[in-house]
C-alpha positions as CSV (number, residue, x, y, z in Angstrom):
1,X,6.0,5.0,-13.2
2,X,4.5,6.9,-16.9
3,X,1.6,9.1,-16.3
4,X,-1.1,8.1,-18.2
5,X,-2.8,10.4,-21.2
6,X,-0.6,13.6,-20.8
7,X,-1.3,16.5,-21.7
8,X,1.5,19.7,-21.3
9,X,0.3,23.1,-21.6
10,X,2.5,26.0,-22.3
11,X,1.2,29.3,-21.5
12,X,1.1,32.9,-23.2
13,X,3.0,35.4,-22.6
14,X,3.4,37.9,-19.7
15,X,1.3,35.4,-17.9
16,X,2.2,31.8,-16.0
17,X,1.2,28.5,-15.2
18,X,-1.9,30.0,-13.5
19,X,-3.3,30.8,-16.3
20,X,-4.5,27.2,-17.5
21,X,-6.6,26.8,-14.1
22,X,-10.0,26.5,-15.5
23,X,-8.5,23.4,-18.3
24,X,-6.6,21.6,-15.1
25,X,-10.2,21.6,-13.3
26,X,-11.8,20.3,-16.3
27,X,-9.1,17.5,-17.0
28,X,-8.7,16.7,-13.4
29,X,-9.6,12.7,-13.0
30,X,-9.3,12.1,-16.9
31,X,-6.2,13.3,-18.4
32,X,-2.8,13.6,-16.4
33,X,-2.4,17.3,-17.4
34,X,0.6,19.4,-16.6
35,X,1.1,23.5,-16.7
36,X,5.4,24.3,-17.4
37,X,6.1,27.3,-16.0
38,X,8.4,28.7,-18.8
39,X,11.4,30.1,-18.0
40,X,11.3,34.0,-15.7
41,X,8.1,32.9,-15.2
42,X,5.9,31.4,-12.5
43,X,9.0,32.1,-10.1
44,X,11.1,30.3,-12.3
45,X,14.4,31.7,-13.1
46,X,14.9,33.9,-15.9
47,X,18.0,32.1,-17.0
48,X,16.5,31.4,-21.0
49,X,16.9,34.2,-24.0
50,X,15.8,32.6,-26.7
51,X,12.7,30.4,-27.7
52,X,15.1,27.2,-28.4
53,X,16.1,27.6,-24.9
54,X,12.3,27.8,-23.4
55,X,11.8,24.8,-25.5
56,X,15.1,22.9,-23.8
57,X,13.7,23.8,-20.5
58,X,10.5,22.2,-20.4
59,X,12.1,19.0,-22.5
60,X,13.9,19.3,-19.1
61,X,11.0,19.3,-16.9
62,X,9.2,16.2,-18.9
63,X,12.2,14.4,-18.9
64,X,12.0,14.9,-14.8
65,X,8.2,14.0,-14.7
66,X,8.4,10.6,-17.0
67,X,6.7,12.0,-19.7
68,X,7.8,11.1,-23.0
69,X,5.3,11.6,-25.7
70,X,2.2,13.9,-24.7
71,X,-1.1,16.3,-26.2
72,X,0.9,19.6,-25.9
73,X,-1.6,23.1,-25.3
74,X,0.3,26.5,-26.7
75,X,-1.7,29.7,-26.7
76,X,0.4,33.0,-28.3
77,X,3.7,32.5,-27.2
78,X,3.1,28.5,-25.6
79,X,2.1,28.6,-29.6
80,X,5.7,29.8,-30.7
81,X,7.6,27.3,-27.8
82,X,5.5,24.9,-29.3
83,X,7.2,24.6,-32.7
84,X,10.4,24.9,-31.0
85,X,9.4,22.0,-29.5
86,X,9.0,20.2,-32.1
87,X,12.2,21.3,-33.6
88,X,14.2,19.9,-31.2
89,X,11.9,16.5,-30.3
90,X,9.0,16.0,-32.8
91,X,8.8,12.3,-31.9
92,X,7.2,13.7,-28.2
93,X,4.3,14.5,-29.7
94,X,0.8,12.4,-30.3
95,X,-1.5,16.0,-30.8
96,X,-1.0,19.6,-31.0
97,X,-3.9,22.3,-29.8
98,X,-2.5,25.8,-31.0
99,X,-4.6,28.8,-29.8
100,X,-4.0,32.4,-30.6
101,X,-0.8,32.3,-32.1
102,X,0.8,32.7,-35.3
103,X,3.3,30.7,-37.2
104,X,5.6,33.4,-38.6
105,X,7.9,35.8,-37.8
106,X,7.9,39.4,-36.8
107,X,8.1,42.1,-39.3
108,X,10.3,44.9,-38.6
109,X,8.1,46.9,-37.2
110,X,6.7,44.3,-34.6
111,X,10.9,43.4,-33.7
112,X,10.7,47.3,-32.9
113,X,8.4,47.3,-30.5
114,X,8.9,44.7,-28.3
115,X,12.6,45.6,-28.5
116,X,11.1,49.5,-26.9
117,X,8.9,47.1,-24.8
118,X,11.5,45.3,-23.0
119,X,12.3,48.4,-22.4
120,X,10.3,50.0,-20.6
121,X,9.6,46.7,-18.7
122,X,12.6,46.7,-17.5
123,X,13.0,50.4,-16.4
124,X,9.4,50.7,-15.2
125,X,8.4,46.7,-14.0
126,X,5.2,44.8,-15.8
127,X,2.8,48.3,-15.5
128,X,4.5,49.2,-18.7
129,X,2.3,46.7,-20.4
130,X,-0.8,48.4,-19.2
131,X,-3.2,49.9,-20.8
132,X,-2.3,48.7,-23.9
133,X,-1.1,45.1,-23.2
134,X,-4.3,44.7,-21.2
135,X,-7.0,46.4,-23.8
136,X,-5.0,43.9,-26.9
137,X,-5.4,41.4,-25.2
138,X,-8.7,40.9,-24.9
139,X,-11.9,40.6,-26.7
140,X,-14.8,43.8,-26.9
141,X,-17.4,41.5,-25.2
142,X,-14.9,40.3,-22.3
143,X,-14.1,44.0,-21.5
144,X,-17.6,45.0,-21.9
145,X,-19.7,42.3,-20.2
146,X,-16.6,40.1,-18.0
147,X,-14.8,42.6,-15.1
148,X,-13.9,39.8,-13.6
149,X,-12.1,38.5,-16.2
150,X,-10.1,41.7,-16.9
151,X,-9.4,42.1,-13.7
152,X,-7.9,38.4,-13.3
153,X,-5.6,39.1,-16.3
154,X,-4.9,43.1,-14.9
155,X,-3.6,41.0,-11.7
156,X,-1.8,37.8,-13.9
157,X,0.3,40.8,-15.9
158,X,1.6,42.5,-12.8
159,X,2.7,40.3,-10.7
160,X,4.9,39.1,-14.1
161,X,8.5,39.5,-13.5
162,X,10.1,42.3,-15.3
163,X,13.1,40.4,-16.3
164,X,11.5,37.4,-17.5
165,X,9.1,40.0,-19.7
166,X,12.0,41.1,-21.4
167,X,13.6,38.4,-21.7
168,X,10.5,36.5,-23.6
169,X,10.1,40.4,-25.9
170,X,13.1,39.8,-27.2
171,X,13.1,36.2,-27.7
172,X,9.9,36.3,-29.6
173,X,11.4,39.0,-31.7
174,X,14.5,37.0,-32.9
175,X,11.9,33.7,-33.4
176,X,12.1,31.8,-36.5
177,X,9.2,31.8,-39.6
178,X,7.9,27.8,-38.4
179,X,5.8,27.6,-41.4
180,X,8.2,24.8,-42.7
181,X,7.6,22.3,-39.5
182,X,3.5,22.4,-40.6
183,X,3.6,19.7,-43.1
184,X,5.5,17.9,-41.1
185,X,3.5,17.5,-38.1
186,X,1.7,14.1,-38.9
187,X,-0.7,14.3,-35.8
188,X,-4.2,15.8,-34.6
189,X,-3.7,19.6,-34.8
190,X,-6.6,21.9,-33.6
191,X,-6.4,25.6,-34.1
192,X,-8.2,27.9,-31.8
193,X,-8.9,31.4,-32.2
194,X,-11.4,33.6,-30.5
195,X,-13.1,35.3,-32.9
196,X,-12.7,38.9,-31.6
197,X,-8.7,38.5,-31.0
198,X,-7.1,41.8,-32.6
199,X,-3.5,40.8,-31.9
200,X,-3.2,37.1,-33.6
201,X,-7.1,36.8,-35.9
202,X,-8.6,33.6,-37.2
203,X,-6.8,34.9,-40.8
204,X,-3.7,33.4,-39.1
205,X,-5.1,29.7,-38.2
206,X,-6.2,29.9,-42.1
207,X,-2.6,30.4,-43.3
208,X,-1.4,27.1,-40.8
209,X,-4.4,24.9,-41.8
210,X,-3.4,24.9,-45.0
211,X,-0.2,23.3,-44.6
212,X,-1.3,21.2,-41.7
213,X,-2.1,16.9,-42.8
214,X,-4.5,16.6,-40.2
215,X,-5.6,19.4,-39.1
216,X,-8.5,21.7,-38.1
217,X,-9.6,24.9,-37.1
218,X,-12.3,26.6,-34.5
219,X,-13.0,30.0,-34.3
220,X,-14.6,31.0,-30.9
221,X,-16.9,33.5,-30.4
222,X,-16.9,36.4,-28.2
223,X,-13.5,35.7,-27.1
224,X,-10.7,37.5,-27.8
225,X,-7.0,37.0,-27.2
226,X,-6.9,34.9,-23.9
227,X,-9.5,32.1,-25.7
228,X,-8.9,29.9,-23.0
229,X,-10.2,32.3,-20.1
230,X,-13.0,34.2,-21.9
231,X,-14.9,31.4,-23.2
232,X,-13.3,28.5,-20.8
233,X,-16.3,26.1,-21.6
234,X,-15.8,26.2,-25.5
235,X,-11.9,26.3,-25.1
236,X,-12.6,23.4,-22.6
237,X,-15.3,21.2,-25.2
238,X,-12.5,21.6,-28.0
239,X,-9.8,20.3,-26.2
240,X,-11.7,17.8,-25.1
241,X,-12.8,17.2,-28.4
242,X,-9.0,16.8,-29.6
243,X,-8.2,14.5,-26.3
244,X,-10.2,12.4,-27.2
245,X,-9.2,11.5,-30.7
246,X,-6.0,11.3,-29.8
247,X,-6.5,8.7,-26.1
248,X,-9.4,7.1,-27.7
């Protein structure tokens, strides 16, 4: 039996499918939602070392589930994987929500930083991502006023598998530029950015918006890079709006 109104979630680095719980709860009973664990995360073996291999793993999972077409939702690294998915299988996209991500490749200094961080994680474990990454991945409002979100995000970082984290860092380092794919996305695409995101500021979304045939963009106040966890109500409202457009 083919799932009705499928929605597929692609998680951020270095998290797992668990980060999508606020969205999965909001879609229960209305849409067939599936949050994938990318290779090396959420207990999945760390067998893939490129984003294209991550995407192939997702496609294999969707085939097993009987999901032929879906609305995809990708945040940060999940957005990078969504680009590779589209490159491999554009016919499977009915719509796309890209959150706090960018289409461009890493600059040289960004590549070097990812390389050094991968080496550190293999030596020290995921604690090597603290405190700098934790500080960067959350908005100032969240850090000041939402301690429970800070604790949750820190816990998810610390439970990550070092090999999976290192593989993902190197896969993101080596990812290609994806701007050329944007004009080919002839379906509803919603760009969502936390207003306080310093890792991928809303300006990154504006660059993509210019090239998307059916794109629109929303900025969420008082949220940083993890907009779906920092402002779940606003994020869910945006997501439900896209889904009502694709699945009237």
